[in-house]
PDB file with SEQRES, HELIX, SHEET and CRYST1 records, atoms N, CA, C and O in Angstrom:
SEQRES   1 A   58  MET ALA THR ILE ASP GLN THR LEU LEU GLU ILE LEU ALA          
SEQRES   2 A   58  CYS PRO LYS CYS LYS SER LYS VAL VAL LEU GLU GLY GLU          
SEQRES   3 A   58  ARG ILE VAL CYS THR SER THR ARG CYS GLY LEU ARG PHE          
SEQRES   4 A   58  PRO ILE ARG ASP GLY ILE PRO VAL MET LEU ILE GLU GLU          
SEQRES   5 A   58  ALA GLU GLN PRO ALA ARG                                      
HELIX    1 AA1 GLN A    6  ILE A   11  1                                   6    
HELIX    2 AA2 ILE A   50  GLU A   52  5                                   3    
SHEET    1 AA1 4 VAL A  21  GLU A  24  0                                        
SHEET    2 AA1 4 ARG A  27  CYS A  30 -1                                        
SHEET    3 AA1 4 ARG A  38  ARG A  42 -1                                        
SHEET    4 AA1 4 ILE A  45  PRO A  46 -1                                        
CRYST1    1.000    1.000    1.000  90.00  90.00  90.00 P 1           1          
ATOM      1  N   MET A   1       5.644 -12.652   6.703  1.00  0.00           N  
ATOM      2  CA  MET A   1       5.566 -11.615   5.691  1.00  0.00           C  
ATOM      3  C   MET A   1       4.469 -11.958   4.677  1.00  0.00           C  
ATOM      4  O   MET A   1       4.324 -13.110   4.268  1.00  0.00           O  
ATOM      5  N   ALA A   2       3.725 -10.967   4.293  1.00  0.00           N  
ATOM      6  CA  ALA A   2       2.616 -11.170   3.351  1.00  0.00           C  
ATOM      7  C   ALA A   2       3.166 -11.443   1.951  1.00  0.00           C  
ATOM      8  O   ALA A   2       4.224 -10.943   1.569  1.00  0.00           O  
ATOM      9  N   THR A   3       2.419 -12.246   1.204  1.00  0.00           N  
ATOM     10  CA  THR A   3       2.785 -12.482  -0.188  1.00  0.00           C  
ATOM     11  C   THR A   3       1.690 -11.945  -1.083  1.00  0.00           C  
ATOM     12  O   THR A   3       0.526 -12.328  -0.959  1.00  0.00           O  
ATOM     13  N   ILE A   4       2.065 -11.068  -1.975  1.00  0.00           N  
ATOM     14  CA  ILE A   4       1.154 -10.471  -2.940  1.00  0.00           C  
ATOM     15  C   ILE A   4       1.712 -10.786  -4.332  1.00  0.00           C  
ATOM     16  O   ILE A   4       2.906 -10.624  -4.585  1.00  0.00           O  
ATOM     17  N   ASP A   5       0.865 -11.222  -5.194  1.00  0.00           N  
ATOM     18  CA  ASP A   5       1.266 -11.505  -6.566  1.00  0.00           C  
ATOM     19  C   ASP A   5       1.934 -10.273  -7.186  1.00  0.00           C  
ATOM     20  O   ASP A   5       1.379  -9.177  -7.112  1.00  0.00           O  
ATOM     21  N   GLN A   6       3.082 -10.429  -7.778  1.00  0.00           N  
ATOM     22  CA  GLN A   6       3.837  -9.303  -8.371  1.00  0.00           C  
ATOM     23  C   GLN A   6       3.022  -8.575  -9.438  1.00  0.00           C  
ATOM     24  O   GLN A   6       3.102  -7.352  -9.549  1.00  0.00           O  
ATOM     25  N   THR A   7       2.251  -9.305 -10.212  1.00  0.00           N  
ATOM     26  CA  THR A   7       1.412  -8.689 -11.242  1.00  0.00           C  
ATOM     27  C   THR A   7       0.382  -7.750 -10.608  1.00  0.00           C  
ATOM     28  O   THR A   7       0.164  -6.643 -11.101  1.00  0.00           O  
ATOM     29  N   LEU A   8      -0.245  -8.187  -9.528  1.00  0.00           N  
ATOM     30  CA  LEU A   8      -1.208  -7.352  -8.805  1.00  0.00           C  
ATOM     31  C   LEU A   8      -0.515  -6.104  -8.255  1.00  0.00           C  
ATOM     32  O   LEU A   8      -1.023  -4.991  -8.387  1.00  0.00           O  
ATOM     33  N   LEU A   9       0.632  -6.303  -7.647  1.00  0.00           N  
ATOM     34  CA  LEU A   9       1.393  -5.181  -7.071  1.00  0.00           C  
ATOM     35  C   LEU A   9       1.731  -4.148  -8.125  1.00  0.00           C  
ATOM     36  O   LEU A   9       1.700  -2.950  -7.846  1.00  0.00           O  
ATOM     37  N   GLU A  10       2.051  -4.584  -9.322  1.00  0.00           N  
ATOM     38  CA  GLU A  10       2.410  -3.663 -10.403  1.00  0.00           C  
ATOM     39  C   GLU A  10       1.220  -2.809 -10.882  1.00  0.00           C  
ATOM     40  O   GLU A  10       1.419  -1.695 -11.366  1.00  0.00           O  
ATOM     41  N   ILE A  11       0.000  -3.318 -10.752  1.00  0.00           N  
ATOM     42  CA  ILE A  11      -1.151  -2.550 -11.209  1.00  0.00           C  
ATOM     43  C   ILE A  11      -1.808  -1.720 -10.113  1.00  0.00           C  
ATOM     44  O   ILE A  11      -2.610  -0.831 -10.400  1.00  0.00           O  
ATOM     45  N   LEU A  12      -1.474  -2.005  -8.871  1.00  0.00           N  
ATOM     46  CA  LEU A  12      -2.036  -1.224  -7.762  1.00  0.00           C  
ATOM     47  C   LEU A  12      -1.432   0.162  -7.732  1.00  0.00           C  
ATOM     48  O   LEU A  12      -0.276   0.353  -8.109  1.00  0.00           O  
ATOM     49  N   ALA A  13      -2.210   1.125  -7.286  1.00  0.00           N  
ATOM     50  CA  ALA A  13      -1.751   2.494  -7.097  1.00  0.00           C  
ATOM     51  C   ALA A  13      -2.390   3.050  -5.828  1.00  0.00           C  
ATOM     52  O   ALA A  13      -3.446   2.584  -5.400  1.00  0.00           O  
ATOM     53  N   CYS A  14      -1.756   4.027  -5.242  1.00  0.00           N  
ATOM     54  CA  CYS A  14      -2.296   4.678  -4.055  1.00  0.00           C  
ATOM     55  C   CYS A  14      -3.623   5.333  -4.422  1.00  0.00           C  
ATOM     56  O   CYS A  14      -3.673   6.085  -5.395  1.00  0.00           O  
ATOM     57  N   PRO A  15      -4.700   5.076  -3.681  1.00  0.00           N  
ATOM     58  CA  PRO A  15      -5.981   5.687  -4.035  1.00  0.00           C  
ATOM     59  C   PRO A  15      -6.035   7.197  -3.749  1.00  0.00           C  
ATOM     60  O   PRO A  15      -6.921   7.889  -4.252  1.00  0.00           O  
ATOM     61  N   LYS A  16      -5.117   7.695  -2.965  1.00  0.00           N  
ATOM     62  CA  LYS A  16      -5.105   9.122  -2.641  1.00  0.00           C  
ATOM     63  C   LYS A  16      -4.337   9.929  -3.696  1.00  0.00           C  
ATOM     64  O   LYS A  16      -4.849  10.912  -4.233  1.00  0.00           O  
ATOM     65  N   CYS A  17      -3.114   9.503  -3.980  1.00  0.00           N  
ATOM     66  CA  CYS A  17      -2.258  10.330  -4.888  1.00  0.00           C  
ATOM     67  C   CYS A  17      -1.952   9.654  -6.219  1.00  0.00           C  
ATOM     68  O   CYS A  17      -1.348  10.270  -7.098  1.00  0.00           O  
ATOM     69  N   LYS A  18      -2.354   8.410  -6.378  1.00  0.00           N  
ATOM     70  CA  LYS A  18      -2.175   7.628  -7.622  1.00  0.00           C  
ATOM     71  C   LYS A  18      -0.713   7.228  -7.915  1.00  0.00           C  
ATOM     72  O   LYS A  18      -0.380   6.850  -9.039  1.00  0.00           O  
ATOM     73  N   SER A  19       0.146   7.315  -6.896  1.00  0.00           N  
ATOM     74  CA  SER A  19       1.558   6.891  -7.055  1.00  0.00           C  
ATOM     75  C   SER A  19       1.662   5.382  -6.966  1.00  0.00           C  
ATOM     76  O   SER A  19       0.747   4.707  -6.496  1.00  0.00           O  
ATOM     77  N   LYS A  20       2.791   4.864  -7.426  1.00  0.00           N  
ATOM     78  CA  LYS A  20       3.080   3.428  -7.305  1.00  0.00           C  
ATOM     79  C   LYS A  20       3.130   3.028  -5.840  1.00  0.00           C  
ATOM     80  O   LYS A  20       3.333   3.869  -4.964  1.00  0.00           O  
ATOM     81  N   VAL A  21       2.945   1.747  -5.583  1.00  0.00           N  
ATOM     82  CA  VAL A  21       3.043   1.215  -4.240  1.00  0.00           C  
ATOM     83  C   VAL A  21       4.015   0.047  -4.235  1.00  0.00           C  
ATOM     84  O   VAL A  21       4.252  -0.582  -5.266  1.00  0.00           O  
ATOM     85  N   VAL A  22       4.574  -0.235  -3.071  1.00  0.00           N  
ATOM     86  CA  VAL A  22       5.498  -1.357  -2.891  1.00  0.00           C  
ATOM     87  C   VAL A  22       5.075  -2.151  -1.649  1.00  0.00           C  
ATOM     88  O   VAL A  22       4.386  -1.641  -0.766  1.00  0.00           O  
ATOM     89  N   LEU A  23       5.501  -3.389  -1.612  1.00  0.00           N  
ATOM     90  CA  LEU A  23       5.250  -4.245  -0.453  1.00  0.00           C  
ATOM     91  C   LEU A  23       6.370  -4.059   0.534  1.00  0.00           C  
ATOM     92  O   LEU A  23       7.540  -4.227   0.191  1.00  0.00           O  
ATOM     93  N   GLU A  24       6.020  -3.709   1.773  1.00  0.00           N  
ATOM     94  CA  GLU A  24       6.967  -3.606   2.865  1.00  0.00           C  
ATOM     95  C   GLU A  24       6.426  -4.384   4.053  1.00  0.00           C  
ATOM     96  O   GLU A  24       5.570  -3.897   4.791  1.00  0.00           O  
ATOM     97  N   GLY A  25       6.937  -5.605   4.230  1.00  0.00           N  
ATOM     98  CA  GLY A  25       6.483  -6.432   5.337  1.00  0.00           C  
ATOM     99  C   GLY A  25       5.012  -6.801   5.195  1.00  0.00           C  
ATOM    100  O   GLY A  25       4.621  -7.467   4.236  1.00  0.00           O  
ATOM    101  N   GLU A  26       4.200  -6.363   6.153  1.00  0.00           N  
ATOM    102  CA  GLU A  26       2.784  -6.658   6.164  1.00  0.00           C  
ATOM    103  C   GLU A  26       1.937  -5.482   5.663  1.00  0.00           C  
ATOM    104  O   GLU A  26       0.747  -5.404   5.967  1.00  0.00           O  
ATOM    105  N   ARG A  27       2.542  -4.574   4.901  1.00  0.00           N  
ATOM    106  CA  ARG A  27       1.837  -3.391   4.422  1.00  0.00           C  
ATOM    107  C   ARG A  27       2.155  -3.128   2.943  1.00  0.00           C  
ATOM    108  O   ARG A  27       3.208  -3.508   2.431  1.00  0.00           O  
ATOM    109  N   ILE A  28       1.203  -2.465   2.283  1.00  0.00           N  
ATOM    110  CA  ILE A  28       1.441  -1.919   0.954  1.00  0.00           C  
ATOM    111  C   ILE A  28       1.687  -0.432   1.209  1.00  0.00           C  
ATOM    112  O   ILE A  28       0.879   0.235   1.856  1.00  0.00           O  
ATOM    113  N   VAL A  29       2.807   0.082   0.696  1.00  0.00           N  
ATOM    114  CA  VAL A  29       3.230   1.424   1.010  1.00  0.00           C  
ATOM    115  C   VAL A  29       3.327   2.285  -0.255  1.00  0.00           C  
ATOM    116  O   VAL A  29       3.928   1.885  -1.252  1.00  0.00           O  
ATOM    117  N   CYS A  30       2.718   3.484  -0.189  1.00  0.00           N  
ATOM    118  CA  CYS A  30       2.785   4.435  -1.290  1.00  0.00           C  
ATOM    119  C   CYS A  30       4.217   4.959  -1.396  1.00  0.00           C  
ATOM    120  O   CYS A  30       4.844   5.258  -0.380  1.00  0.00           O  
ATOM    121  N   THR A  31       4.733   5.070  -2.611  1.00  0.00           N  
ATOM    122  CA  THR A  31       6.135   5.482  -2.801  1.00  0.00           C  
ATOM    123  C   THR A  31       6.280   7.009  -2.835  1.00  0.00           C  
ATOM    124  O   THR A  31       7.401   7.518  -2.859  1.00  0.00           O  
ATOM    125  N   SER A  32       5.175   7.737  -2.838  1.00  0.00           N  
ATOM    126  CA  SER A  32       5.266   9.203  -2.865  1.00  0.00           C  
ATOM    127  C   SER A  32       5.766   9.754  -1.536  1.00  0.00           C  
ATOM    128  O   SER A  32       5.252   9.392  -0.477  1.00  0.00           O  
ATOM    129  N   THR A  33       6.768  10.628  -1.589  1.00  0.00           N  
ATOM    130  CA  THR A  33       7.280  11.223  -0.361  1.00  0.00           C  
ATOM    131  C   THR A  33       6.286  12.211   0.256  1.00  0.00           C  
ATOM    132  O   THR A  33       6.353  12.489   1.453  1.00  0.00           O  
ATOM    133  N   ARG A  34       5.378  12.734  -0.545  1.00  0.00           N  
ATOM    134  CA  ARG A  34       4.342  13.620  -0.017  1.00  0.00           C  
ATOM    135  C   ARG A  34       3.181  12.886   0.633  1.00  0.00           C  
ATOM    136  O   ARG A  34       2.572  13.392   1.575  1.00  0.00           O  
ATOM    137  N   CYS A  35       2.876  11.711   0.139  1.00  0.00           N  
ATOM    138  CA  CYS A  35       1.743  10.954   0.656  1.00  0.00           C  
ATOM    139  C   CYS A  35       2.217   9.867   1.635  1.00  0.00           C  
ATOM    140  O   CYS A  35       2.041  10.012   2.845  1.00  0.00           O  
ATOM    141  N   GLY A  36       2.815   8.780   1.123  1.00  0.00           N  
ATOM    142  CA  GLY A  36       3.407   7.739   1.960  1.00  0.00           C  
ATOM    143  C   GLY A  36       2.442   6.900   2.766  1.00  0.00           C  
ATOM    144  O   GLY A  36       2.859   6.270   3.738  1.00  0.00           O  
ATOM    145  N   LEU A  37       1.161   6.862   2.403  1.00  0.00           N  
ATOM    146  CA  LEU A  37       0.207   6.091   3.185  1.00  0.00           C  
ATOM    147  C   LEU A  37       0.619   4.611   3.197  1.00  0.00           C  
ATOM    148  O   LEU A  37       1.232   4.113   2.253  1.00  0.00           O  
ATOM    149  N   ARG A  38       0.263   3.920   4.297  1.00  0.00           N  
ATOM    150  CA  ARG A  38       0.575   2.526   4.474  1.00  0.00           C  
ATOM    151  C   ARG A  38      -0.737   1.753   4.637  1.00  0.00           C  
ATOM    152  O   ARG A  38      -1.504   1.984   5.571  1.00  0.00           O  
ATOM    153  N   PHE A  39      -0.968   0.835   3.706  1.00  0.00           N  
ATOM    154  CA  PHE A  39      -2.230   0.114   3.666  1.00  0.00           C  
ATOM    155  C   PHE A  39      -2.048  -1.320   4.208  1.00  0.00           C  
ATOM    156  O   PHE A  39      -1.073  -1.995   3.876  1.00  0.00           O  
ATOM    157  N   PRO A  40      -2.992  -1.769   5.037  1.00  0.00           N  
ATOM    158  CA  PRO A  40      -2.856  -3.127   5.592  1.00  0.00           C  
ATOM    159  C   PRO A  40      -3.179  -4.215   4.592  1.00  0.00           C  
ATOM    160  O   PRO A  40      -3.825  -3.974   3.572  1.00  0.00           O  
ATOM    161  N   ILE A  41      -2.725  -5.403   4.896  1.00  0.00           N  
ATOM    162  CA  ILE A  41      -3.043  -6.586   4.105  1.00  0.00           C  
ATOM    163  C   ILE A  41      -3.770  -7.526   5.076  1.00  0.00           C  
ATOM    164  O   ILE A  41      -3.209  -7.917   6.100  1.00  0.00           O  
ATOM    165  N   ARG A  42      -4.989  -7.878   4.759  1.00  0.00           N  
ATOM    166  CA  ARG A  42      -5.775  -8.774   5.621  1.00  0.00           C  
ATOM    167  C   ARG A  42      -6.139 -10.031   4.853  1.00  0.00           C  
ATOM    168  O   ARG A  42      -6.735  -9.967   3.778  1.00  0.00           O  
ATOM    169  N   ASP A  43      -5.777 -11.162   5.410  1.00  0.00           N  
ATOM    170  CA  ASP A  43      -6.054 -12.473   4.800  1.00  0.00           C  
ATOM    171  C   ASP A  43      -5.539 -12.518   3.363  1.00  0.00           C  
ATOM    172  O   ASP A  43      -6.174 -13.103   2.486  1.00  0.00           O  
ATOM    173  N   GLY A  44      -4.387 -11.898   3.130  1.00  0.00           N  
ATOM    174  CA  GLY A  44      -3.754 -11.923   1.809  1.00  0.00           C  
ATOM    175  C   GLY A  44      -4.288 -10.927   0.836  1.00  0.00           C  
ATOM    176  O   GLY A  44      -3.884 -10.925  -0.327  1.00  0.00           O  
ATOM    177  N   ILE A  45      -5.207 -10.056   1.277  1.00  0.00           N  
ATOM    178  CA  ILE A  45      -5.865  -9.083   0.393  1.00  0.00           C  
ATOM    179  C   ILE A  45      -5.490  -7.664   0.815  1.00  0.00           C  
ATOM    180  O   ILE A  45      -5.738  -7.293   1.962  1.00  0.00           O  
ATOM    181  N   PRO A  46      -4.900  -6.857  -0.071  1.00  0.00           N  
ATOM    182  CA  PRO A  46      -4.577  -5.460   0.254  1.00  0.00           C  
ATOM    183  C   PRO A  46      -5.859  -4.666   0.461  1.00  0.00           C  
ATOM    184  O   PRO A  46      -6.771  -4.716  -0.365  1.00  0.00           O  
ATOM    185  N   VAL A  47      -5.922  -3.937   1.563  1.00  0.00           N  
ATOM    186  CA  VAL A  47      -7.077  -3.098   1.850  1.00  0.00           C  
ATOM    187  C   VAL A  47      -6.700  -1.672   1.447  1.00  0.00           C  
ATOM    188  O   VAL A  47      -6.106  -0.928   2.226  1.00  0.00           O  
ATOM    189  N   MET A  48      -7.051  -1.316   0.238  1.00  0.00           N  
ATOM    190  CA  MET A  48      -6.602  -0.046  -0.370  1.00  0.00           C  
ATOM    191  C   MET A  48      -7.644   1.076  -0.162  1.00  0.00           C  
ATOM    192  O   MET A  48      -8.041   1.752  -1.111  1.00  0.00           O  
ATOM    193  N   LEU A  49      -8.062   1.251   1.065  1.00  0.00           N  
ATOM    194  CA  LEU A  49      -9.023   2.286   1.425  1.00  0.00           C  
ATOM    195  C   LEU A  49      -8.289   3.366   2.208  1.00  0.00           C  
ATOM    196  O   LEU A  49      -7.563   3.065   3.155  1.00  0.00           O  
ATOM    197  N   ILE A  50      -8.474   4.615   1.818  1.00  0.00           N  
ATOM    198  CA  ILE A  50      -7.768   5.719   2.471  1.00  0.00           C  
ATOM    199  C   ILE A  50      -8.074   5.721   3.977  1.00  0.00           C  
ATOM    200  O   ILE A  50      -7.181   5.949   4.793  1.00  0.00           O  
ATOM    201  N   GLU A  51      -9.325   5.469   4.336  1.00  0.00           N  
ATOM    202  CA  GLU A  51      -9.692   5.513   5.753  1.00  0.00           C  
ATOM    203  C   GLU A  51      -9.103   4.355   6.561  1.00  0.00           C  
ATOM    204  O   GLU A  51      -9.117   4.405   7.791  1.00  0.00           O  
ATOM    205  N   GLU A  52      -8.593   3.329   5.910  1.00  0.00           N  
ATOM    206  CA  GLU A  52      -7.962   2.206   6.600  1.00  0.00           C  
ATOM    207  C   GLU A  52      -6.441   2.372   6.679  1.00  0.00           C  
ATOM    208  O   GLU A  52      -5.771   1.623   7.391  1.00  0.00           O  
ATOM    209  N   ALA A  53      -5.906   3.333   5.962  1.00  0.00           N  
ATOM    210  CA  ALA A  53      -4.453   3.515   5.859  1.00  0.00           C  
ATOM    211  C   ALA A  53      -3.869   4.171   7.093  1.00  0.00           C  
ATOM    212  O   ALA A  53      -4.546   4.909   7.809  1.00  0.00           O  
ATOM    213  N   GLU A  54      -2.588   3.884   7.328  1.00  0.00           N  
ATOM    214  CA  GLU A  54      -1.839   4.533   8.387  1.00  0.00           C  
ATOM    215  C   GLU A  54      -1.045   5.664   7.762  1.00  0.00           C  
ATOM    216  O   GLU A  54      -0.575   5.549   6.630  1.00  0.00           O  
ATOM    217  N   GLN A  55      -0.896   6.749   8.492  1.00  0.00           N  
ATOM    218  CA  GLN A  55      -0.060   7.864   8.033  1.00  0.00           C  
ATOM    219  C   GLN A  55       1.394   7.460   8.173  1.00  0.00           C  
ATOM    220  O   GLN A  55       1.720   6.662   9.053  1.00  0.00           O  
ATOM    221  N   PRO A  56       2.285   7.985   7.332  1.00  0.00           N  
ATOM    222  CA  PRO A  56       3.711   7.647   7.440  1.00  0.00           C  
ATOM    223  C   PRO A  56       4.306   8.262   8.706  1.00  0.00           C  
ATOM    224  O   PRO A  56       3.850   9.296   9.195  1.00  0.00           O  
ATOM    225  N   ALA A  57       5.323   7.603   9.213  1.00  0.00           N  
ATOM    226  CA  ALA A  57       6.073   8.138  10.358  1.00  0.00           C  
ATOM    227  C   ALA A  57       6.876   9.327   9.855  1.00  0.00           C  
ATOM    228  O   ALA A  57       7.619   9.206   8.881  1.00  0.00           O  
ATOM    229  N   ARG A  58       6.737  10.439  10.488  1.00  0.00           N  
ATOM    230  CA  ARG A  58       7.456  11.672  10.063  1.00  0.00           C  
ATOM    231  C   ARG A  58       8.570  11.977  10.995  1.00  0.00           C  
ATOM    232  O   ARG A  58       9.281  12.964  10.806  1.00  0.00           O  
TER     233      ARG A  58                                                      
END                                                                             
């Protein structure tokens, strides 16, 4: 499981909808039910690019 500093996680926001994000396993996940993008973490660094994100499972 990835480890992200809690302070960093608190200041991150989804680049698409600006909602809060949470850590779920190896991904940073947007908390918005309308957006829900899932961003990868590579080498301990969140990749917060919309084009790198996975769409939520619907």
